[in-house]
Backbone as ProteinMPNN parsed JSONL, in Angstrom:
{"seq_chain_A": "MGVAETISSYIRADEKLLWRGRPQQGLRLGGQEFVLAPISLLWGVIVLWMLLSGGFSTARGLPFVLFPLMFALAALYFTLGRFVHDAWLRSRIEYALTDRRVIVLRRGLGDEVTALDLGKVDQVRFRPRGQRGDIFFGPSPRGLNVFGTQSFRSGLALWVPSLSETPQLMGVENARRLYDQIEGLRAAAR", "coords_chain_A": {"N_chain_A": [[-9.268, -6.141, -24.585], [-6.404, -6.44, -22.682], [-5.163, -7.197, -19.332], [-2.741, -5.822, -18.805], [-2.908, -3.699, -20.61], [-5.105, -2.429, -19.563], [-4.304, -1.476, -16.973], [-2.351, 0.242, -17.812], [-3.795, 2.337, -18.828], [-4.332, 3.863, -16.629], [-2.073, 5.178, -15.987], [-0.499, 8.246, -15.884], [0.306, 10.698, -18.412], [2.564, 12.196, -17.814], [4.041, 10.541, -16.198], [6.45, 7.976, -15.476], [6.596, 4.596, -16.151], [7.846, 2.255, -13.958], [7.764, -0.307, -12.933], [5.827, -3.267, -13.227], [3.482, -5.618, -12.1], [2.06, -8.661, -10.695], [0.056, -10.224, -8.121], [1.108, -13.152, -6.238], [0.052, -16.179, -7.671], [-2.544, -18.718, -7.451], [-2.837, -21.153, -4.751], [-2.297, -19.732, -1.601], [-0.875, -19.619, 1.433], [-0.968, -18.187, 4.676], [0.51, -16.949, 7.759], [-1.594, -16.752, 9.546], [-3.041, -19.033, 9.247], [-2.429, -20.974, 11.121], [-4.096, -20.481, 13.204], [-6.626, -20.021, 12.026], [-7.209, -22.299, 10.408], [-7.629, -24.573, 12.22], [-9.933, -23.543, 13.526], [-11.826, -23.279, 11.436], [-11.957, -25.938, 10.588], [-12.935, -27.183, 12.921], [-15.445, -25.971, 13.067], [-16.565, -27.036, 10.721], [-16.577, -29.79, 11.415], [-18.369, -29.797, 13.565], [-20.741, -29.0, 12.284], [-21.0, -31.15, 10.496], [-21.31, -33.23, 12.352], [-23.783, -32.463, 13.454], [-25.363, -32.842, 11.218], [-25.16, -35.619, 10.781], [-26.21, -36.573, 13.153], [-28.86, -36.082, 13.055], [-29.64, -33.481, 13.361], [-30.529, -31.813, 11.377], [-33.322, -31.929, 10.771], [-36.1, -32.301, 8.694], [-38.65, -32.541, 9.535], [-39.303, -30.736, 11.498], [-39.806, -28.325, 10.336], [-39.284, -25.588, 7.99], [-37.468, -23.46, 8.952], [-35.756, -24.936, 10.604], [-34.31, -26.33, 8.832], [-33.18, -24.506, 7.027], [-31.58, -22.779, 8.652], [-29.478, -24.472, 9.818], [-28.43, -25.226, 7.34], [-27.354, -22.845, 6.362], [-25.23, -22.567, 8.168], [-23.769, -24.81, 7.417], [-23.025, -24.161, 4.78], [-21.48, -21.879, 5.316], [-19.441, -23.066, 6.819], [-18.287, -24.689, 4.859], [-17.364, -22.689, 3.122], [-15.482, -21.273, 4.769], [-13.695, -23.295, 5.331], [-12.751, -24.386, 2.861], [-13.601, -22.854, 0.603], [-12.746, -20.187, 0.893], [-10.073, -20.168, 0.149], [-10.181, -20.648, -2.588], [-11.667, -18.407, -3.34], [-9.901, -16.322, -2.573], [-7.712, -16.874, -4.285], [-8.963, -16.48, -6.758], [-9.61, -13.74, -6.578], [-6.999, -12.635, -6.436], [-6.105, -13.322, -8.968], [-7.205, -11.41, -10.493], [-5.995, -9.009, -10.04], [-3.73, -6.343, -10.589], [-0.591, -4.649, -10.468], [1.16, -1.506, -10.532], [4.077, 0.513, -10.607], [5.047, 3.77, -10.7], [7.155, 6.63, -11.336], [6.027, 8.344, -9.554], [3.73, 7.307, -8.317], [2.011, 4.502, -6.737], [0.031, 2.05, -8.131], [-2.874, 0.184, -7.827], [-4.856, -2.131, -9.319], [-7.953, -3.593, -9.254], [-9.915, -5.947, -10.692], [-13.254, -6.821, -11.407], [-16.655, -6.976, -10.927], [-16.694, -4.374, -11.561], [-14.083, -2.069, -12.326], [-11.738, -1.325, -9.764], [-9.69, 1.11, -8.679], [-6.81, 1.943, -6.935], [-4.737, 4.531, -6.218], [-1.724, 5.658, -5.044], [0.003, 8.436, -3.943], [3.388, 8.647, -3.824], [4.869, 10.536, -2.392], [3.192, 11.244, -0.354], [2.603, 9.069, 1.199], [2.572, 7.794, 4.399], [3.526, 5.522, 5.848], [5.328, 2.584, 5.008], [5.308, -0.823, 4.94], [7.098, -3.893, 5.03], [6.962, -7.306, 4.354], [8.828, -10.045, 4.162], [8.823, -13.039, 2.153], [10.504, -15.364, 1.349], [11.728, -15.238, -1.941], [9.656, -13.723, -2.709], [7.272, -11.308, -1.463], [5.33, -9.148, 0.71], [4.126, -5.87, 0.478], [3.002, -3.25, 2.321], [0.952, -0.363, 2.519], [0.518, 2.261, 4.625], [-0.774, 2.423, 8.043], [-0.544, -0.394, 10.343], [-3.229, -2.719, 10.788], [-5.136, -2.536, 13.773], [-5.237, -4.772, 16.462], [-7.16, -7.867, 16.593], [-9.174, -8.163, 14.044], [-11.794, -9.637, 13.472], [-14.486, -9.645, 12.465], [-14.662, -7.114, 11.609], [-14.604, -3.571, 12.002], [-14.741, -1.463, 10.39], [-15.813, -2.219, 7.86], [-17.718, -4.895, 6.362], [-16.193, -6.166, 4.455], [-13.527, -5.563, 5.256], [-13.43, -7.017, 7.598], [-13.607, -9.65, 6.703], [-11.141, -9.86, 5.566], [-9.228, -11.008, 7.195], [-9.668, -13.692, 6.84], [-9.69, -13.919, 4.071], [-7.203, -12.675, 2.548], [-6.927, -11.058, 0.221], [-9.064, -9.354, 0.238], [-8.479, -7.232, 1.816], [-8.641, -3.855, 2.88], [-6.484, -2.288, 3.19], [-4.114, -0.723, 1.262], [-1.926, -2.643, -0.747], [0.866, -4.523, -2.032], [0.763, -7.633, -2.845], [2.429, -10.658, -2.35], [4.488, -10.294, -4.294], [7.078, -10.748, -6.776], [10.647, -10.592, -6.277], [10.54, -8.842, -4.077], [11.987, -7.459, -2.09], [13.778, -5.852, -3.512], [11.942, -4.26, -4.892], [10.674, -3.014, -2.727], [12.837, -1.494, -1.704], [13.182, 0.202, -3.887], [10.761, 1.61, -3.866], [10.986, 2.902, -1.38], [13.183, 4.555, -1.943], [12.054, 6.228, -3.909], [10.063, 7.438, -2.381], [11.633, 8.887, -0.55], [12.889, 10.68, -2.294], [10.706, 12.129, -3.159], [9.919, 13.664, -1.044]], "CA_chain_A": [[-8.212, -5.387, -23.938], [-5.794, -7.254, -21.642], [-4.93, -6.584, -18.029], [-1.633, -4.875, -18.903], [-3.411, -2.508, -21.287], [-6.043, -1.768, -18.67], [-3.595, -0.697, -15.956], [-1.628, 1.303, -18.518], [-4.692, 3.477, -19.02], [-4.365, 4.647, -15.394], [-0.78, 5.849, -15.829], [-0.561, 9.584, -16.478], [1.275, 10.966, -19.49], [3.806, 12.752, -17.251], [4.651, 9.542, -15.322], [7.275, 6.942, -16.104], [6.35, 3.27, -15.591], [9.091, 1.642, -13.49], [7.552, -1.73, -12.628], [4.462, -3.766, -13.342], [3.462, -6.982, -11.589], [0.821, -9.278, -10.231], [0.259, -11.0, -6.896], [1.34, -14.589, -6.378], [-1.162, -16.843, -8.132], [-2.821, -20.03, -6.881], [-2.997, -21.294, -3.303], [-1.34, -18.936, -0.829], [-1.141, -19.763, 2.865], [-0.315, -17.195, 5.518], [0.735, -17.319, 9.147], [-2.863, -16.819, 10.27], [-3.636, -20.366, 9.074], [-2.226, -21.761, 12.339], [-5.275, -20.241, 14.038], [-7.869, -20.105, 11.259], [-7.475, -23.659, 9.914], [-8.327, -25.374, 13.238], [-11.266, -22.995, 13.785], [-12.732, -23.633, 10.337], [-12.15, -27.393, 10.619], [-13.829, -27.469, 14.047], [-16.765, -25.54, 12.625], [-17.026, -28.05, 9.771], [-16.843, -31.044, 12.128], [-19.602, -29.608, 14.342], [-21.864, -29.027, 11.335], [-21.108, -32.534, 10.021], [-21.868, -33.997, 13.464], [-25.212, -32.142, 13.521], [-26.001, -33.47, 10.064], [-25.22, -37.068, 10.977], [-26.983, -36.919, 14.345], [-30.266, -35.752, 12.846], [-29.884, -32.082, 13.706], [-31.127, -31.13, 10.233], [-34.581, -32.642, 10.534], [-37.11, -31.575, 7.922], [-39.945, -32.704, 10.198], [-39.558, -29.601, 12.391], [-40.149, -27.132, 9.565], [-38.29, -24.952, 7.129], [-36.375, -22.779, 9.654], [-34.816, -25.907, 11.168], [-33.505, -26.823, 7.712], [-32.417, -23.394, 6.451], [-30.573, -22.268, 9.583], [-28.293, -25.333, 9.779], [-27.866, -25.206, 5.993], [-26.498, -21.652, 6.298], [-24.005, -22.896, 8.897], [-23.01, -25.772, 6.608], [-22.418, -23.419, 3.671], [-20.416, -21.043, 5.88], [-18.329, -23.962, 7.171], [-17.637, -25.066, 3.598], [-16.63, -21.516, 2.629], [-14.327, -20.954, 5.61], [-12.745, -24.405, 5.306], [-12.15, -24.545, 1.53], [-13.991, -21.827, -0.364], [-11.989, -18.939, 1.036], [-8.824, -20.292, -0.609], [-10.558, -20.472, -3.994], [-12.068, -17.007, -3.461], [-8.683, -15.511, -2.507], [-6.952, -17.103, -5.524], [-9.692, -15.828, -7.844], [-9.417, -12.295, -6.434], [-5.618, -12.297, -6.805], [-5.936, -13.475, -10.42], [-7.807, -10.237, -11.121], [-5.306, -7.822, -9.525], [-2.45, -5.984, -11.206], [0.085, -3.538, -9.808], [2.123, -0.714, -11.3], [4.846, 1.519, -9.88], [5.595, 4.812, -11.558], [8.083, 7.485, -10.604], [5.271, 9.173, -8.61], [2.614, 6.642, -7.645], [1.752, 3.064, -6.763], [-1.33, 1.86, -8.629], [-3.42, -1.163, -7.637], [-6.082, -2.305, -10.094], [-8.729, -4.804, -8.953], [-10.991, -6.119, -11.666], [-14.345, -7.671, -10.951], [-17.87, -6.477, -11.553], [-16.254, -3.074, -12.052], [-12.701, -1.821, -11.922], [-11.474, -0.516, -8.578], [-8.309, 1.561, -8.786], [-6.235, 2.676, -5.815], [-3.484, 5.167, -6.618], [-1.11, 6.297, -3.884], [1.094, 9.366, -4.223], [4.511, 8.195, -2.994], [5.299, 11.616, -1.513], [2.223, 11.432, 0.731], [2.429, 7.827, 1.957], [3.251, 7.923, 5.688], [4.209, 4.288, 6.256], [5.422, 1.445, 4.099], [5.784, -1.997, 5.682], [7.556, -4.974, 4.16], [6.967, -8.642, 4.954], [9.46, -10.959, 3.202], [8.382, -14.439, 2.06], [11.441, -15.924, 0.378], [11.976, -14.272, -3.017], [8.454, -12.896, -2.808], [6.979, -10.589, -0.236], [4.165, -8.271, 0.744], [4.436, -4.476, 0.797], [1.769, -2.622, 2.794], [1.0, 1.094, 2.558], [-0.333, 2.756, 5.688], [-0.571, 1.801, 9.353], [-0.997, -1.768, 10.57], [-4.529, -2.824, 11.45], [-4.974, -2.734, 15.218], [-5.984, -5.855, 17.077], [-7.708, -8.952, 15.784], [-10.4, -7.64, 13.464], [-12.403, -10.824, 12.876], [-15.659, -9.309, 11.673], [-14.502, -5.758, 11.109], [-15.242, -2.41, 12.584], [-14.907, -0.504, 9.305], [-16.754, -2.764, 6.889], [-17.759, -6.357, 6.301], [-15.05, -6.58, 3.628], [-12.286, -5.525, 6.037], [-13.48, -8.111, 8.56], [-13.312, -10.898, 5.995], [-9.747, -9.849, 5.103], [-8.464, -11.947, 8.01], [-9.871, -15.01, 6.236], [-9.387, -13.801, 2.634], [-6.32, -11.498, 2.542], [-7.111, -10.205, -0.962], [-10.149, -8.412, 0.505], [-8.005, -6.176, 2.705], [-8.786, -2.481, 2.408], [-5.169, -1.661, 3.273], [-3.419, -0.869, -0.025], [-0.773, -3.526, -0.62], [1.38, -5.314, -3.141], [0.735, -8.932, -2.176], [3.1, -11.793, -2.974], [5.188, -9.886, -5.517], [8.429, -11.279, -6.963], [11.744, -9.653, -5.99], [9.867, -7.85, -3.242], [12.937, -6.597, -1.374], [14.271, -4.856, -4.468], [10.825, -3.349, -5.134], [10.516, -2.221, -1.502], [13.925, -0.503, -1.687], [12.898, 1.173, -4.943], [9.666, 2.45, -3.364], [11.533, 3.767, -0.323], [13.994, 5.571, -2.616], [11.14, 7.18, -4.542], [9.425, 8.21, -1.301], [12.628, 9.836, -0.029], [13.107, 11.712, -3.31], [9.48, 12.916, -3.315], [9.658, 14.499, 0.149]], "C_chain_A": [[-7.692, -6.213, -22.769], [-5.584, -6.479, -20.362], [-3.847, -5.521, -18.126], [-2.085, -3.586, -19.574], [-4.343, -1.73, -20.37], [-5.314, -0.927, -17.634], [-2.8, 0.431, -16.596], [-2.501, 2.534, -18.709], [-4.797, 4.351, -17.769], [-3.04, 5.357, -15.112], [-0.843, 7.174, -16.579], [0.541, 9.773, -17.516], [2.602, 11.493, -18.949], [4.503, 11.79, -16.285], [5.455, 8.541, -16.137], [6.989, 5.617, -15.396], [7.685, 2.624, -15.238], [8.959, 0.139, -13.283], [6.077, -2.048, -12.795], [4.487, -5.207, -12.858], [2.078, -7.424, -11.17], [1.103, -9.98, -8.912], [0.577, -12.458, -7.228], [0.016, -15.254, -6.726], [-1.33, -18.197, -7.434], [-3.001, -19.996, -5.375], [-1.905, -20.521, -2.582], [-1.735, -19.017, 0.638], [-0.361, -18.71, 3.63], [-0.162, -17.71, 6.936], [-0.545, -17.459, 9.952], [-3.515, -18.191, 10.17], [-3.444, -21.255, 10.297], [-3.405, -21.603, 13.294], [-6.56, -20.519, 13.257], [-8.205, -21.516, 10.788], [-8.146, -24.525, 10.985], [-9.743, -24.871, 13.535], [-12.235, -23.424, 12.691], [-12.972, -25.141, 10.28], [-13.089, -27.803, 11.75], [-15.265, -27.106, 13.686], [-17.356, -26.588, 11.674], [-17.381, -29.363, 10.439], [-18.14, -30.936, 12.928], [-20.823, -29.667, 13.427], [-22.081, -30.441, 10.81], [-21.723, -33.424, 11.098], [-23.37, -33.734, 13.588], [-25.976, -32.82, 12.387], [-26.201, -34.96, 10.294], [-26.058, -37.476, 12.182], [-28.461, -36.558, 14.21], [-30.614, -34.329, 13.201], [-30.533, -31.288, 12.589], [-32.44, -31.805, 9.848], [-35.563, -31.764, 9.773], [-38.48, -31.643, 8.585], [-40.291, -31.495, 11.065], [-39.853, -28.31, 11.631], [-38.956, -26.515, 8.854], [-37.173, -24.224, 7.889], [-35.323, -23.747, 10.217], [-33.987, -26.599, 10.082], [-32.603, -25.7, 7.196], [-31.303, -22.905, 7.366], [-29.335, -23.169, 9.627], [-27.63, -25.368, 8.399], [-26.953, -23.99, 5.808], [-25.178, -21.908, 7.018], [-23.134, -23.869, 8.107], [-22.318, -25.072, 5.445], [-21.284, -22.519, 4.164], [-19.207, -21.892, 6.254], [-17.567, -24.386, 5.926], [-16.808, -23.908, 3.048], [-15.363, -21.28, 3.449], [-13.297, -22.075, 5.645], [-12.028, -24.486, 3.964], [-12.401, -23.362, 0.598], [-13.192, -20.549, -0.287], [-10.679, -18.983, 0.269], [-9.08, -20.086, -2.1], [-10.911, -19.008, -4.252], [-10.838, -16.1, -3.491], [-7.864, -15.654, -3.792], [-7.636, -16.413, -6.705], [-9.503, -14.315, -7.781], [-8.016, -11.882, -6.872], [-5.378, -12.431, -8.302], [-6.457, -12.256, -11.175], [-7.192, -8.931, -10.627], [-4.025, -7.605, -10.32], [-1.912, -4.736, -10.52], [0.962, -2.795, -10.804], [2.804, 0.265, -10.352], [5.365, 2.502, -10.91], [6.582, 5.625, -10.732], [7.377, 8.349, -9.565], [4.24, 8.42, -7.773], [2.741, 5.129, -7.673], [0.291, 2.924, -7.171], [-1.713, 0.395, -8.438], [-4.747, -1.212, -8.379], [-6.703, -3.641, -9.731], [-9.863, -4.856, -9.964], [-12.027, -7.074, -11.096], [-15.596, -7.24, -11.678], [-17.642, -5.087, -12.128], [-14.824, -2.876, -11.601], [-12.663, -0.978, -10.655], [-9.993, -0.175, -8.621], [-7.936, 2.323, -7.526], [-4.903, 3.222, -6.292], [-2.952, 5.953, -5.426], [0.048, 7.177, -4.335], [2.242, 9.027, -3.277], [5.013, 9.273, -2.044], [4.394, 11.819, -0.316], [1.986, 10.184, 1.567], [3.245, 7.926, 3.242], [4.081, 6.704, 6.046], [4.199, 3.273, 5.129], [6.007, 0.303, 4.908], [6.099, -3.111, 4.7], [7.558, -6.274, 4.941], [7.572, -9.609, 3.935], [8.878, -12.363, 3.302], [9.258, -15.107, 1.005], [11.786, -14.867, -0.656], [10.783, -13.341, -3.23], [8.283, -12.122, -1.504], [5.741, -9.735, -0.4], [4.631, -6.88, 1.147], [3.11, -3.793, 1.108], [1.974, -1.116, 2.88], [0.01, 1.581, 3.605], [-0.104, 1.997, 6.976], [-1.097, 0.372, 9.411], [-2.395, -1.748, 11.166], [-4.315, -3.119, 12.934], [-5.844, -3.87, 15.701], [-6.448, -6.898, 16.078], [-9.082, -8.525, 15.298], [-11.126, -8.762, 12.731], [-13.592, -10.462, 11.993], [-15.713, -7.834, 11.32], [-15.241, -4.705, 11.898], [-15.485, -1.373, 11.498], [-15.943, -0.994, 8.3], [-16.712, -4.285, 6.948], [-16.56, -6.885, 5.525], [-13.764, -6.59, 4.441], [-12.265, -6.622, 7.094], [-13.16, -9.448, 7.926], [-11.858, -10.974, 5.552], [-8.853, -10.743, 5.954], [-8.514, -13.335, 7.383], [-9.459, -15.033, 4.768], [-8.529, -12.546, 2.454], [-6.496, -10.561, 1.348], [-8.235, -9.191, -0.784], [-9.71, -7.241, 1.379], [-8.191, -4.802, 2.076], [-7.485, -1.705, 2.54], [-4.487, -1.824, 1.921], [-2.146, -1.686, 0.152], [-0.387, -4.123, -1.956], [1.62, -6.686, -2.537], [1.461, -9.994, -2.99], [3.827, -11.45, -4.262], [6.591, -10.485, -5.56], [9.452, -10.178, -6.71], [11.262, -8.499, -5.116], [10.847, -6.929, -2.527], [13.465, -5.492, -2.285], [13.185, -3.81, -4.742], [10.598, -2.442, -3.926], [11.587, -1.131, -1.432], [13.691, 0.589, -2.729], [11.792, 2.137, -4.496], [10.172, 3.408, -2.295], [12.407, 4.875, -0.917], [13.134, 6.637, -3.274], [10.428, 8.038, -3.499], [10.365, 9.27, -0.766], [12.845, 10.985, -1.018], [11.899, 12.639, -3.444], [9.219, 13.853, -2.145], [10.468, 15.754, 0.17]], "O_chain_A": [[-8.487, -6.647, -21.936], [-5.796, -5.267, -20.307], [-4.01, -4.427, -17.586], [-1.691, -2.497, -19.156], [-4.361, -0.5, -20.402], [-5.673, 0.233, -17.431], [-2.6, 1.473, -15.973], [-1.994, 3.655, -18.747], [-5.302, 5.471, -17.845], [-2.909, 6.057, -14.108], [-1.196, 7.219, -17.757], [1.567, 9.093, -17.491], [3.651, 11.265, -19.552], [5.46, 12.182, -15.618], [5.182, 8.296, -17.311], [7.124, 5.525, -14.176], [8.551, 2.461, -16.097], [9.93, -0.602, -13.441], [5.204, -1.218, -12.54], [5.419, -5.946, -13.174], [1.092, -6.695, -11.269], [2.253, -10.299, -8.61], [0.345, -12.927, -8.342], [-1.02, -14.931, -6.145], [-0.371, -18.749, -6.894], [-3.283, -18.949, -4.793], [-0.726, -20.642, -2.915], [-2.799, -18.542, 1.034], [0.771, -18.38, 3.275], [-0.654, -18.789, 7.269], [-0.583, -18.202, 10.933], [-4.442, -18.489, 10.923], [-4.213, -22.195, 10.497], [-3.678, -22.492, 14.1], [-7.472, -21.172, 13.764], [-9.377, -21.892, 10.771], [-9.154, -25.164, 10.687], [-10.649, -25.671, 13.769], [-13.34, -23.881, 12.983], [-14.077, -25.575, 9.956], [-13.942, -28.67, 11.565], [-16.192, -27.863, 13.975], [-18.516, -26.975, 11.814], [-18.376, -29.992, 10.078], [-18.925, -31.884, 12.964], [-21.82, -30.309, 13.756], [-23.222, -30.886, 10.689], [-22.561, -34.274, 10.798], [-24.147, -34.665, 13.801], [-27.09, -33.309, 12.576], [-27.277, -35.498, 10.035], [-26.564, -38.597, 12.234], [-29.227, -36.717, 15.161], [-31.794, -34.003, 13.33], [-31.041, -30.192, 12.829], [-32.621, -32.204, 8.697], [-35.823, -30.625, 10.159], [-39.376, -30.878, 8.23], [-41.468, -31.258, 11.338], [-40.127, -27.288, 12.26], [-37.8, -26.871, 9.086], [-36.012, -24.357, 7.502], [-34.142, -23.409, 10.294], [-33.071, -27.363, 10.386], [-31.414, -25.911, 6.957], [-30.193, -22.643, 6.902], [-28.224, -22.66, 9.482], [-26.413, -25.522, 8.297], [-25.902, -24.091, 5.174], [-24.121, -21.51, 6.531], [-21.908, -23.767, 8.125], [-21.156, -25.354, 5.153], [-20.249, -22.407, 3.508], [-18.069, -21.481, 6.03], [-16.338, -24.438, 5.936], [-15.693, -24.107, 2.568], [-14.284, -21.106, 2.882], [-12.134, -21.826, 5.96], [-10.807, -24.642, 3.933], [-11.496, -22.928, -0.114], [-12.981, -19.891, -1.305], [-10.213, -17.952, -0.214], [-8.296, -19.433, -2.789], [-10.501, -18.436, -5.262], [-10.743, -15.21, -4.337], [-7.377, -14.659, -4.328], [-6.966, -15.828, -7.556], [-9.264, -13.675, -8.805], [-7.854, -10.899, -7.595], [-4.532, -11.727, -8.853], [-6.178, -12.091, -12.362], [-7.792, -7.866, -10.774], [-3.329, -8.556, -10.676], [-2.67, -3.884, -10.055], [1.444, -3.366, -11.783], [2.188, 0.778, -9.418], [6.037, 2.122, -11.869], [6.811, 5.33, -9.559], [8.039, 9.021, -8.774], [3.911, 8.834, -6.661], [3.457, 4.551, -8.492], [-0.582, 3.598, -6.624], [-0.98, -0.511, -8.832], [-5.653, -0.427, -8.1], [-6.075, -4.69, -9.876], [-10.663, -3.927, -10.074], [-11.692, -8.022, -10.386], [-15.606, -7.146, -12.905], [-18.32, -4.676, -13.07], [-14.398, -3.455, -10.602], [-13.446, -0.042, -10.49], [-9.142, -1.065, -8.601], [-8.65, 3.231, -7.1], [-4.035, 2.462, -6.722], [-3.645, 6.806, -4.871], [0.959, 6.718, -5.023], [2.085, 9.11, -2.058], [5.538, 8.947, -0.979], [4.777, 12.492, 0.641], [1.242, 10.233, 2.546], [4.46, 8.117, 3.196], [5.218, 6.836, 6.499], [3.217, 3.119, 4.404], [7.079, 0.441, 5.498], [5.445, -3.25, 3.666], [8.087, -6.344, 6.05], [6.918, -9.961, 2.953], [8.493, -12.82, 4.379], [8.8, -15.382, -0.105], [12.101, -13.731, -0.304], [10.908, -12.292, -3.862], [9.066, -12.276, -0.566], [5.181, -9.613, -1.49], [5.444, -6.735, 2.061], [2.207, -3.757, 0.272], [3.045, -0.65, 3.27], [-1.192, 1.343, 3.49], [0.667, 1.038, 7.01], [-1.973, -0.019, 8.639], [-2.719, -0.864, 11.959], [-3.41, -3.87, 13.297], [-7.035, -3.933, 15.395], [-6.164, -6.817, 14.883], [-10.046, -8.528, 16.064], [-11.08, -8.831, 11.503], [-13.679, -10.945, 10.864], [-16.715, -7.36, 10.784], [-16.348, -4.92, 12.391], [-16.336, -0.498, 11.656], [-16.852, -0.25, 7.933], [-15.791, -4.878, 7.509], [-15.98, -7.912, 5.878], [-12.98, -7.533, 4.331], [-11.193, -7.109, 7.453], [-12.511, -10.291, 8.544], [-11.385, -12.053, 5.195], [-7.813, -11.195, 5.476], [-7.522, -14.064, 7.394], [-8.944, -16.037, 4.277], [-9.069, -11.463, 2.232], [-6.23, -9.366, 1.473], [-8.349, -8.257, -1.578], [-10.51, -6.346, 1.65], [-7.932, -4.611, 0.888], [-7.387, -0.579, 2.053], [-4.295, -2.953, 1.469], [-1.377, -1.455, 1.085], [-1.195, -4.216, -2.88], [2.582, -6.877, -1.793], [1.157, -10.21, -4.163], [3.794, -12.223, -5.219], [7.217, -10.702, -4.523], [9.172, -8.994, -6.899], [11.547, -7.332, -5.389], [10.571, -5.74, -2.371], [13.583, -4.338, -1.872], [13.474, -2.616, -4.816], [10.359, -1.244, -4.081], [11.279, 0.023, -1.135], [13.97, 1.762, -2.479], [11.887, 3.343, -4.727], [9.827, 4.589, -2.302], [12.372, 6.01, -0.442], [13.453, 7.824, -3.202], [10.216, 9.231, -3.715], [9.964, 10.413, -0.55], [12.971, 12.139, -0.608], [12.051, 13.806, -3.805], [8.379, 14.748, -2.247], [10.354, 16.546, 1.105]]}, "name": "protein", "num_of_chains": 1, "seq": "MGVAETISSYIRADEKLLWRGRPQQGLRLGGQEFVLAPISLLWGVIVLWMLLSGGFSTARGLPFVLFPLMFALAALYFTLGRFVHDAWLRSRIEYALTDRRVIVLRRGLGDEVTALDLGKVDQVRFRPRGQRGDIFFGPSPRGLNVFGTQSFRSGLALWVPSLSETPQLMGVENARRLYDQIEGLRAAAR"}
């Protein structure tokens, strides 16, 4: 069963499918990279410096090897791995817009479906990115949530946007037209 068939199973019989899409695929850089890239590179350089200066000595015992190794793996993840992780997550997401709801399907170890009733959504935000764009449902996150106050996943969303718990249509084509269509449906549903 393909992705399109899977999301179709979440559309009710009394709904009309208006649009179906996927997030932008591959490498996707955001504005936060101006801050995050230097931080992750600095972290990587510090770990590399410790490695080359003998900071990872096996003579001092296992904790003095494992602790720096954890920092090295984290530096590798935040420097390069997060981009691969984000691209993989986005490759497993599909969106649908019906005349009543927005549906976001995330596939992974198990399907996670978020369905939003357009008549009950308080806020819709639009961020254009050329012909593509991001559409967010709900209030903006407050402040810089580096490690999260709600969950570990929401804290990592700064580094890996696909992990955000805020329902969104990320990097969709013809986003302005889709945003206008959603706003029209919201107005009609109220």
